[in-house]
C-alpha positions in Angstrom: 44.7 -26.7 48.7 43.1 -27.2 52.0 39.4 -27.4 52.3 38.0 -24.0 53.3 36.2 -24.2 56.6 35.6 -20.4 57.2 38.2 -20.1 60.0 40.7 -17.3 60.2 43.6 -19.6 59.4 41.8 -20.8 56.3 41.2 -17.2 55.2 44.8 -16.3 55.8 46.0 -19.4 53.9 43.8 -18.6 50.9 45.1 -15.0 50.8 48.7 -16.1 50.8 48.2 -19.2 48.7 49.3 -17.6 45.4 52.3 -15.6 44.5 50.3 -12.8 43.0 48.3 -12.5 46.2 51.5 -12.2 48.2 52.9 -9.5 45.9 49.7 -7.5 46.1 49.6 -7.7 49.9 53.2 -6.8 50.3 52.8 -3.8 47.9 49.7 -2.6 49.8 51.6 -2.9 53.1 54.5 -0.9 51.7 52.2 1.8 50.4 50.4 2.0 53.7 53.6 2.2 55.6 54.9 5.0 53.4 51.6 7.0 53.6 51.4 6.5 57.4 55.1 7.6 57.9 54.6 10.7 55.7 51.3 11.6 57.5 52.8 11.1 60.9 55.9 13.1 60.1 53.8 15.9 58.7 51.5 15.9 61.7 54.4 16.0 64.1 56.0 18.9 62.2 52.8 20.8 62.2 52.2 20.3 65.9 55.8 21.4 66.6 55.3 24.5 64.5 52.0 25.2 66.3 53.5 24.7 69.8 56.5 27.0 68.8 54.1 29.7 67.5 52.0 29.5 70.7 55.1 29.9 72.8 56.5 32.8 70.8 56.1 36.4 72.0 54.0 38.6 69.7 53.3 42.3 69.5 49.8 43.2 70.4 48.3 46.7 69.8 46.2 47.6 72.9 43.3 49.9 72.1 41.3 51.6 74.8 37.6 52.5 74.7 37.1 55.4 77.1 34.0 57.2 78.4 32.8 59.2 81.4 30.8 57.5 84.1 27.6 59.6 83.8 24.2 58.7 85.2 22.2 61.8 84.0 23.6 62.8 80.6 25.5 65.9 81.7 28.9 64.3 80.9 29.9 64.7 84.6 30.2 62.1 87.4 29.9 64.6 90.3 29.2 68.3 90.6 29.4 70.5 93.8 28.8 74.2 94.3 29.3 76.2 97.5 30.2 79.7 98.7 33.7 80.3 99.9 34.4 83.3 102.2 37.6 85.2 102.0 40.6 83.0 103.0 38.3 79.9 103.3 40.1 76.6 102.9 37.7 73.7 102.4 38.2 70.0 101.5 35.5 68.4 99.4 35.2 64.6 99.3 33.9 62.7 96.3 33.1 59.0 97.0 34.2 57.0 93.9 32.9 53.8 95.5 29.4 55.2 95.2 29.4 55.1 91.4 28.9 52.0 89.2 31.7 51.0 86.8 30.5 49.0 83.8 31.4 45.3 83.6 34.7 44.8 81.8 35.8 48.4 82.5 38.3 49.9 85.0 38.8 53.5 86.1 41.5 55.2 84.0 41.7 58.7 85.4 39.8 61.4 87.1 39.4 65.0 85.9 38.4 67.9 88.2 37.4 71.4 87.0 37.2 74.2 89.5 35.3 77.2 88.2 35.1 80.6 90.1 32.0 82.7 89.9 33.6 85.3 87.6 35.0 83.0 85.0 35.5 82.8 81.2 34.4 79.2 81.4 30.9 80.1 82.6 28.5 80.4 79.7 25.9 82.1 81.9 28.1 85.1 82.7 28.2 88.0 80.2 31.3 89.7 81.6 34.8 89.5 80.4 38.3 89.5 81.9 41.1 91.8 81.0 44.5 91.9 82.8 43.1 90.2 85.9 40.1 92.5 86.2 36.5 91.2 85.7 34.1 93.6 83.9 30.4 93.0 84.1 27.2 95.1 84.2 29.1 98.3 84.2 31.2 97.3 87.2 34.6 95.8 87.6 36.5 93.8 90.2 39.8 92.1 90.5 39.7 88.4 89.9 39.9 86.3 93.1 42.9 84.1 93.7 41.9 80.4 93.8 44.1 77.4 94.6 43.0 73.8 94.2 44.9 70.7 95.2 44.3 66.9 95.3 44.9 65.9 99.0 46.8 62.6 99.0 47.1 62.4 102.8 43.3 62.9 103.2 42.4 60.6 100.4 41.9 56.9 100.3 42.0 56.9 96.5 44.1 54.1 95.0 45.8 56.0 92.2 49.1 57.0 90.5 50.0 60.0 92.6 53.5 60.4 91.1 52.5 59.7 87.4 53.9 62.4 85.1 50.4 62.9 83.6 48.8 63.6 86.9 48.1 67.3 87.7 47.6 67.5 91.4 47.5 71.2 92.0 46.6 74.4 90.3 46.1 78.1 90.9 44.5 81.0 89.1 43.9 84.8 89.6 42.7 85.6 86.1 39.1 84.4 86.3 39.9 81.2 84.5 39.0 77.6 85.4 41.5 75.3 87.2 42.0 71.8 85.8 43.3 68.9 87.8 43.8 65.3 86.8 44.9 62.2 88.6 45.8 59.0 86.7 44.3 56.0 88.6 45.3 53.0 86.5 49.1 52.2 86.2 50.8 53.2 83.0 47.5 54.5 81.4 48.5 57.1 78.8 45.4 59.1 78.4 43.5 57.0 75.8 46.6 56.6 73.6 47.1 53.1 72.1 50.0 51.1 73.4 51.9 47.9 72.5 52.1 44.9 74.7 54.4 41.9 74.1 52.8 38.6 75.0 52.3 35.0 73.6 48.5 35.4 73.4 45.7 37.8 73.6 44.8 36.8 77.2 48.3 37.6 78.4 48.4 40.8 76.4 45.2 42.1 78.1 45.9 40.8 81.6 47.9 44.0 82.7 44.8 46.1 81.8 42.2 44.0 83.7 43.4 44.4 87.3 40.6 45.5 89.6 40.9 47.9 92.5 42.5 51.0 91.0 40.4 54.1 91.3 38.6 52.9 94.3 38.2 55.2 97.4 37.6 58.8 98.0 38.8 61.9 96.0 39.6 64.8 98.3 40.0 68.3 96.7 41.1 71.2 98.8 40.1 74.7 97.6 41.5 77.9 99.0 40.0 81.3 98.0 41.6 84.7 98.5 38.8 87.1 97.7 39.8 90.5 96.3 37.2 92.6 98.2 37.6 95.7 96.1 39.4 96.1 92.8 37.3 98.8 91.0 38.9 101.7 89.2 35.6 103.3 88.1 32.6 101.6 89.7 34.1 99.2 92.2 32.4 96.1 93.3 32.6 95.2 97.0 33.1 91.4 97.4 33.7 89.3 100.4 33.0 85.8 99.0 33.2 83.6 95.9 31.0 80.9 94.6 33.0 77.9 93.5 31.8 75.1 91.2 33.6 71.8 91.2 33.0 69.3 88.4 34.4 65.8 88.5 34.6 63.5 85.5 35.6 59.8 86.2 36.8 58.2 83.1 36.5 54.4 82.7 38.1 52.3 80.0 37.9 48.9 78.4 40.9 47.4 76.5 41.0 45.3 73.4 44.0 43.7 71.6 44.9 43.4 67.9 47.7 41.1 66.8 50.4 43.1 65.0 53.4 40.7 64.5 55.5 38.0 66.1 58.5 39.3 68.0 61.9 38.0 67.2 63.8 36.5 70.1 
């Protein structure tokens, strides 16, 4: 055996100098190769499965958190009251850009309630309506005819004017409120959950995070036809009508829950 001088060649010669050493080293190498091959193959397969899963469309349940933009606790965004004379037609503008939408929210839809002075919906009135006649304080009068309409040509509101859930016009002559609604965000289905197919949560939520919808001005046209005398016993002379307009701007924030992977 050569004299050991501490060099690499000497170390290598001593390791391979005996048959038992060579057998042990070869066995260790074989085991290492097998373990490395198995581990590498398993890692590649796992990464392939992970990439395939990441690229597979999945069903996501989109849930909407909805509330009214309200600065003073009255559950309204705007309120406007004015006297309409007989045959008056007035257009009232509500400036949506003046309100503050919370971070992470978008405007979903806008509700408008038009309430005439003699109205079932007014808790401060003690009268009642029967067959289109209003009875109060021993007197009676015919209910005024009121028509209300969202004015698209006069409005800068970015909204879904042709959505089937939008109610753009209404009329009443029975002393009842008129309810209008305009959907502002595309495909928003009045707080109902929906399903989105996407490969990940970010893509599932992206259609519901587009800014700009609901911005602009809401213009509401109100026409009043005052029934000046409708009494059969003690008639009430009337030549005007007080109209109250309440506007509720609904904002929403979406979240996504993974339901299942879609089959291609």
